[in-house]
Each structure stands twice: as C-alpha cells, then as structure tokens.
C-alpha positions as CSV (number, residue, x, y, z in Angstrom):
1,M,0.0,0.0,0.0
2,S,1.3,3.5,-0.8
3,A,1.6,6.3,1.7
4,N,-1.7,7.8,0.6
5,G,-3.6,4.6,1.2
6,Y,-3.9,3.6,-2.4
7,R,-3.7,-0.1,-3.2
8,D,-2.7,-1.1,-6.7
9,Y,-5.0,-4.1,-7.0
10,F,-3.4,-5.2,-10.3
11,K,0.0,-5.4,-8.6
12,V,-1.7,-7.2,-5.6
13,L,-2.9,-9.9,-7.9
14,G,0.2,-9.8,-10.1
15,V,-1.7,-9.1,-13.4
16,E,-1.5,-6.4,-16.1
17,R,-4.0,-3.6,-16.1
18,S,-5.4,-5.0,-19.4
19,A,-6.0,-8.5,-17.8
20,D,-9.5,-9.9,-18.6
21,A,-11.9,-11.4,-16.0
22,D,-10.6,-15.0,-16.5
23,T,-7.0,-13.9,-15.9
24,V,-8.0,-12.0,-12.8
25,K,-9.8,-15.1,-11.5
26,K,-6.9,-17.5,-12.2
27,A,-4.5,-15.1,-10.4
28,F,-6.8,-14.9,-7.4
29,R,-7.2,-18.6,-7.1
30,K,-3.4,-19.2,-7.3
31,L,-2.7,-16.7,-4.6
32,A,-5.6,-17.9,-2.5
33,R,-4.0,-21.4,-2.4
34,Q,-0.7,-19.8,-1.4
35,Y,-1.8,-17.5,1.4
36,H,-4.9,-19.2,2.9
37,P,-4.7,-19.4,6.7
38,D,-5.1,-23.2,6.7
39,V,-2.0,-23.4,4.6
40,N,-0.2,-21.0,6.9
41,P,-1.5,-21.6,10.4
42,G,-0.7,-18.9,12.9
43,D,0.9,-16.7,10.2
44,Q,-0.7,-13.2,10.6
45,G,1.2,-11.9,7.6
46,A,-0.3,-14.6,5.3
47,E,-3.8,-13.9,6.7
48,A,-3.4,-10.2,6.0
49,K,-2.1,-10.9,2.5
50,F,-5.1,-13.2,1.9
51,K,-7.5,-10.5,2.9
52,E,-5.6,-8.0,0.6
53,I,-5.9,-10.3,-2.4
54,S,-9.6,-11.0,-1.6
55,E,-10.2,-7.2,-1.5
56,A,-8.4,-6.8,-4.9
57,Y,-10.4,-9.6,-6.4
58,E,-13.7,-8.1,-5.1
59,V,-13.0,-4.9,-7.0
60,L,-11.4,-6.2,-10.2
61,S,-14.0,-9.0,-10.7
62,D,-16.9,-6.6,-10.6
63,P,-17.1,-4.6,-13.9
64,D,-18.7,-1.5,-12.3
65,K,-16.2,-1.4,-9.4
66,R,-13.3,-2.0,-11.7
67,K,-14.4,0.8,-14.0
68,R,-14.6,3.3,-11.1
69,Y,-11.3,2.1,-9.7
70,E,-9.5,2.6,-13.1
71,Q,-11.1,6.0,-13.5
72,F,-10.9,7.4,-9.9
73,G,-8.0,5.5,-8.4
74,Q,-8.0,5.6,-4.6
75,Y,-11.3,7.6,-4.6
76,W,-13.1,5.0,-6.6
77,N,-15.4,4.0,-3.7
78,Q,-16.5,7.5,-2.9
79,A,-17.3,8.0,-6.6
80,G,-19.5,5.0,-6.7
81,G,-21.6,5.5,-3.5
82,A,-22.0,3.3,-0.5
83,G,-20.2,0.0,0.1
84,G,-16.5,-0.6,0.8
85,A,-14.0,-2.8,-0.8
86,G,-12.6,-4.1,2.5
87,V,-13.0,-7.8,3.0
88,D,-13.5,-9.1,6.6
89,V,-13.5,-12.9,6.4
90,D,-14.9,-15.0,9.3
91,F,-13.2,-18.4,8.5
92,G,-15.1,-20.1,11.3
93,R,-18.3,-19.8,9.2
94,Y,-17.1,-22.4,6.7
95,G,-16.9,-26.1,6.9
96,N,-14.0,-26.4,4.5
97,F,-12.0,-24.4,1.9
98,D,-14.4,-25.4,-0.9
99,D,-17.3,-23.8,0.9
100,F,-15.4,-20.6,1.5
101,I,-14.0,-20.2,-2.0
102,N,-17.4,-20.8,-3.6
103,D,-19.1,-18.3,-1.3
104,L,-16.3,-15.8,-1.9
105,L,-16.5,-16.2,-5.7
106,G,-20.3,-16.0,-5.5
107,R,-20.2,-12.7,-3.5
108,F,-17.6,-11.2,-5.8
109,G,-19.5,-12.0,-9.0
110,G,-17.7,-15.3,-9.9
111,P,-19.6,-18.5,-10.5
112,G,-20.3,-20.6,-7.5
113,G,-21.0,-24.4,-7.4
114,G,-18.8,-27.5,-6.9
115,G,-15.3,-26.6,-6.4
116,F,-13.1,-29.6,-7.0
117,A,-11.8,-31.1,-10.2
118,G,-14.8,-32.1,-12.3
119,G,-17.1,-29.6,-10.6
120,P,-18.7,-26.7,-12.4
121,S,-16.1,-24.2,-11.3
122,G,-13.1,-26.4,-12.1
123,F,-11.5,-25.4,-8.8
124,G,-9.3,-28.3,-8.0
125,G,-6.3,-29.7,-6.2
126,F,-7.2,-29.1,-2.6
127,G,-7.2,-31.5,0.3
128,S,-4.5,-33.9,1.4
129,G,-1.8,-32.1,-0.6
130,F,-1.7,-29.4,2.0
131,P,-0.3,-29.7,5.5
132,G,-3.1,-31.0,7.7
133,G,-5.6,-31.2,4.8
134,F,-8.9,-29.4,4.6
135,G,-11.2,-31.6,6.6
136,A,-14.7,-30.8,7.9
137,S,-13.1,-28.6,10.6
138,G,-10.1,-27.5,8.7
139,F,-10.7,-23.8,9.2
140,P,-9.7,-21.8,12.3
141,G,-12.5,-21.7,14.8
142,G,-13.8,-25.2,14.2
143,G,-16.4,-26.7,11.9
144,F,-19.3,-25.3,10.0
145,A,-21.0,-22.8,12.2
146,G,-23.9,-21.6,10.1
147,G,-24.2,-17.9,9.7
148,G,-25.6,-18.1,6.2
149,A,-22.6,-19.4,4.4
150,Q,-23.5,-20.9,1.1
151,R,-22.9,-24.6,0.8
152,A,-21.1,-25.7,-2.3
153,Q,-23.0,-28.0,-4.6
154,A,-21.2,-31.4,-4.5
155,P,-19.6,-32.3,-7.8
156,N,-20.8,-35.2,-9.8
157,L,-18.2,-37.9,-9.4
158,D,-20.0,-40.6,-11.3
159,A,-18.4,-42.0,-14.5
160,E,-19.7,-44.0,-17.5
161,A,-18.2,-46.6,-19.8
162,N,-19.5,-48.5,-22.8
163,I,-19.0,-52.2,-23.1
164,T,-19.9,-54.3,-26.1
165,L,-20.6,-58.0,-25.5
166,S,-20.8,-60.9,-27.8
167,F,-24.2,-62.7,-28.0
168,S,-22.8,-65.6,-26.1
169,E,-21.4,-63.4,-23.3
170,A,-24.7,-61.7,-22.8
171,F,-26.6,-65.0,-22.9
172,R,-24.4,-66.9,-20.5
173,G,-22.8,-64.0,-18.4
174,C,-19.1,-63.3,-18.2
175,E,-16.4,-61.5,-16.4
176,R,-14.5,-58.4,-17.7
177,T,-11.5,-56.6,-16.4
178,L,-11.6,-52.8,-16.8
179,A,-9.0,-50.2,-16.2
180,V,-10.6,-47.5,-14.1
181,N,-8.5,-44.5,-12.8
182,D,-5.3,-46.6,-12.9
183,E,-7.1,-49.4,-11.1
184,R,-8.0,-52.8,-12.5
185,V,-11.6,-53.6,-11.7
186,R,-13.0,-57.1,-12.3
187,V,-16.7,-57.0,-13.3
188,R,-19.2,-59.8,-13.2
189,I,-21.8,-59.4,-15.9
190,P,-24.9,-61.6,-15.2
191,A,-26.5,-63.9,-17.7
192,G,-29.4,-62.4,-19.7
193,V,-28.3,-58.7,-20.0
194,K,-30.0,-56.9,-22.9
195,P,-28.9,-54.1,-25.2
196,G,-29.2,-50.8,-23.3
197,S,-28.7,-52.5,-19.9
198,R,-26.9,-50.4,-17.3
199,L,-24.7,-51.9,-14.5
200,R,-23.7,-49.8,-11.5
201,L,-20.3,-50.4,-9.8
202,K,-20.6,-48.6,-6.5
203,G,-17.5,-46.6,-5.4
204,K,-15.6,-47.2,-8.7
205,G,-16.1,-43.7,-10.3
206,N,-14.1,-40.5,-10.2
207,L,-12.2,-39.6,-7.0
208,Q,-12.5,-36.2,-5.4
209,P,-9.0,-35.0,-4.4
210,G,-8.5,-34.4,-0.8
211,T,-11.8,-35.8,0.5
212,G,-11.7,-39.5,-0.3
213,R,-15.1,-39.2,-1.9
214,R,-15.7,-41.4,-4.9
215,G,-18.6,-41.7,-7.3
216,D,-20.0,-44.7,-9.0
217,L,-19.2,-46.2,-12.4
218,Y,-22.1,-47.0,-14.7
219,L,-21.5,-49.5,-17.5
220,N,-23.7,-49.2,-20.6
221,L,-24.0,-52.6,-22.3
222,Q,-24.4,-53.2,-26.0
223,L,-24.6,-56.5,-27.9
224,Q,-22.9,-57.6,-31.1
225,G,-25.1,-59.0,-33.8
226,H,-25.4,-62.8,-34.3
227,P,-25.7,-64.6,-37.6
228,V,-28.7,-66.8,-36.4
229,W,-30.2,-65.4,-33.2
230,S,-32.0,-62.1,-32.6
231,L,-33.6,-60.8,-29.4
232,D,-37.1,-59.5,-29.0
233,G,-37.8,-58.7,-25.3
234,D,-37.3,-62.1,-23.5
235,Q,-38.0,-64.0,-26.7
236,L,-35.1,-65.4,-28.8
237,K,-35.8,-65.6,-32.5
238,A,-34.4,-67.4,-35.5
239,D,-35.4,-68.5,-39.0
240,L,-35.8,-72.3,-39.4
241,P,-34.8,-73.4,-42.9
242,L,-37.0,-76.2,-44.3
243,S,-37.1,-78.1,-47.6
244,L,-40.1,-78.2,-49.8
245,D,-41.2,-81.7,-48.7
246,E,-40.7,-80.8,-45.0
247,L,-43.0,-77.8,-45.4
248,A,-45.6,-79.8,-47.3
249,L,-45.5,-83.1,-45.5
250,G,-44.3,-82.1,-42.0
251,G,-42.4,-84.4,-39.7
252,E,-39.7,-84.4,-37.2
253,V,-36.7,-82.1,-38.0
254,R,-33.4,-81.3,-36.2
255,V,-33.0,-77.7,-35.0
256,A,-30.5,-75.6,-33.1
257,T,-31.2,-74.0,-29.7
258,P,-28.9,-72.0,-27.4
259,D,-28.6,-75.2,-25.3
260,G,-27.6,-77.5,-28.2
261,E,-29.5,-79.4,-30.8
262,A,-33.1,-80.6,-30.4
263,T,-35.8,-82.3,-32.4
264,V,-39.2,-80.6,-33.1
265,T,-42.3,-81.7,-35.0
266,V,-43.3,-79.6,-38.0
267,P,-47.1,-80.0,-38.7
268,P,-47.9,-80.7,-42.4
269,G,-48.9,-77.9,-44.7
270,M,-47.2,-75.1,-42.7
271,A,-46.9,-71.8,-44.5
272,V,-43.6,-69.9,-44.8
273,G,-43.5,-67.3,-42.0
274,R,-45.4,-69.3,-39.4
275,S,-43.5,-69.9,-36.2
276,L,-42.9,-72.8,-33.9
277,R,-42.7,-71.8,-30.2
278,L,-40.4,-73.7,-27.8
279,K,-41.3,-72.6,-24.3
280,G,-38.6,-71.9,-21.8
281,K,-35.8,-72.1,-24.4
282,G,-35.3,-68.4,-25.0
283,W,-33.4,-65.6,-23.2
284,P,-32.5,-65.9,-19.5
285,T,-34.7,-63.9,-17.2
286,K,-34.9,-63.4,-13.4
287,G,-37.7,-65.9,-13.3
288,G,-36.2,-68.5,-15.7
289,R,-36.2,-68.4,-19.5
290,G,-38.2,-66.7,-22.2
291,D,-39.5,-68.6,-25.3
292,L,-37.7,-69.5,-28.5
293,L,-39.5,-68.7,-31.7
294,L,-38.5,-70.4,-34.9
295,S,-39.9,-68.8,-38.1
296,L,-40.4,-71.3,-41.0
297,S,-38.6,-70.5,-44.2
298,L,-38.2,-72.4,-47.5
299,K,-34.6,-73.4,-48.3
300,H,-33.9,-74.4,-51.9
301,P,-30.8,-76.5,-52.5
302,A,-28.0,-75.1,-54.6
303,S,-29.1,-77.5,-57.3
304,Y,-31.7,-80.3,-57.7
305,S,-30.6,-83.9,-58.6
306,D,-32.0,-85.6,-61.7
307,Q,-34.3,-87.7,-59.5
308,E,-35.6,-84.6,-57.6
309,K,-36.3,-82.9,-60.9
310,Q,-38.3,-85.9,-62.1
311,L,-40.3,-86.0,-58.9
312,L,-41.0,-82.2,-59.2
313,E,-42.2,-82.8,-62.8
314,Q,-44.6,-85.4,-61.5
315,L,-45.7,-83.1,-58.8
316,R,-46.4,-80.3,-61.4
317,A,-48.4,-82.7,-63.6
318,A,-50.4,-84.0,-60.6
319,R,-51.1,-80.6,-59.0
320,S,-54.8,-80.2,-58.4
321,S,-55.0,-76.4,-57.8
322,D,-53.7,-73.1,-59.2
323,P,-51.8,-71.4,-56.3
324,R,-52.4,-68.0,-57.9
325,A,-56.1,-68.2,-58.6
326,D,-57.3,-66.3,-55.6
327,W,-54.5,-63.8,-55.9
328,I,-55.3,-63.0,-59.6
329,S,-59.0,-62.7,-58.8
330,A,-58.3,-60.3,-55.9
331,A,-55.9,-58.3,-57.9
332,R,-58.5,-57.2,-60.6
333,L,-59.2,-53.4,-60.5
C-alpha cells in the first residue's frame, strides 16, 4: 500500500491492467491457495495478505467497481456510492475451503458451485496435498457454524463406460477386467443382460481429491449381432430353414437351440413365415427363461438332382389347384 492509502489491485494480484476477467480469477485462485490461513496456520502476515488479495479480487472482478477504480483510483469507492472494498473474512463460518472459496467467488461475482476437479467451477487440487488437509473442521474456529454461508454443490463424481458383449457373453454371463483410474476392476456381468442395460459399480467412479469421496461407475452394455439369433424382449428368435417336402408333409426335424440341438415336430402344410414356439428355451430372465420362436422359411438347394427334378415334374403334372387363382381374382381393378 502507498503512503496515501492507495492499493494497486493489479499489482496485488500480479496481473497487467489489461487483464481480462478470467486472468484475474486465475491469479486470485493461485494466490488464495498460497496464502490461505489453513496453509499458513498462525501466520498473521499470510492472513493479511489473503484479505488483501480478496479485496483486490472483489474490486477487479466486478465490472462496475473496476471501471470506477480505473477511473478514480484511490477515490473509486467515494465516486461509486456506499459500500466498501474491504473484506472481513470470518473463517469459522465455513466447513471447508471449498465452501469458503465458492461463497467468496459468488459474492464477488464469480460462478459458485462445486469446487473440485470435475465440478462446475473447475477449482481443484485441494485436500491432502496441503499440511493438515482441509477436513470438515479445517478452518480456524472449528467446523461449519452456520451464519448463512453458502454450501457448495457437490460435484458429480459418477463416470460412465460403454461395453460391447458378444451374444454368447450376454446370454451366459461373463467377467470383464476394466482399467478405471489406474485401477484394474473385475466386473461380473450376469446372464441375460440386454442391449441398453446399465450396470452400477458402487464406489468405482471418479475420485475427489483431498476428500476420499468417490462416485459410482455405470456400464452401458451393448450386444454384437449374431448370424442366427435375434432378441425381442425375452424371446429369442431365428429363422428355421425347411425343404419343400418338410413344409408340405411335415415331420420331425433337427433344430438348433442355445442349449444345443433338439428335435421338433413340424405340422404338415405349414406356410412360410409361421412360427414354432419352444417354451422356456429363450433368453435368460430373473424368473427363468423366455421362449424360443422359430420362423419357418423355404430353403432351396443349390441345385436339384435328376431324381428330384423328375419328382418335381410329376408333382407339377399332378397338381390339383392353381396357387395364384385367388390372388389373380383379388388383384383385378
């Protein structure tokens, strides 16, 4: 301070007179870390310096106050009316440094809200890195004493990760090992998860420096496609290829299921697109298993043998109805 009582707030914060609001804020935060009383217990000089930089930030962070200060110098406050720039800080009002700094930034025109890395204000790095830490009673005078101090909004420490599973892994369940914040986490994925399922790993999210608080990790699960199977709710679906004679005459046919091969009976005269339902052979559920639906389709061979061609010729000659008769009749306009 000069002999006439004038404080050069730009020099106090160590910034140029042309410094913008962000530069002023960064300079204040840096000095606040350096001179805060919790970092310098019993150091009256550090406390006085802290109040001085707080006063400088109050003026330079407020556009109106800064304009008057730059225009009128030491008489800026008289030119602007009531209200002083002096900052009288009662540290006993605050539960921790994060509460204090957010209240201070809020009163001086800066954004409040969660103060640690990952929070809205991006104010990070406090806690166990300082001597004694910033615990619930880390300020002189004990813990949070009320008095209207604004509580900082807790930062969201939860994290998300996407995992793609094969159809088999989703059907049977599996284990995956993930790297989370330099930690290897083994995850058990239960059988029967579906696309869009979300698993929560409690206490495996982001870590808040200096507090030990940790969020949860949410895993968003997706499934790879499968050449045969598709999933519809709890029902597992697939096309069942049949030959012409199997569709016409029916009979027992060998089919695939997720549990291995099985034999099913196809009724005679089944139309393409109809389905056979195998109860309890579908997707795993909490109560057991869904159903398996096999949609009938006609599978032509790559080529017909001479004998097959002869039989098909006999079939054509013996056919008793025109398969398109009703279709042609209905198609007339």
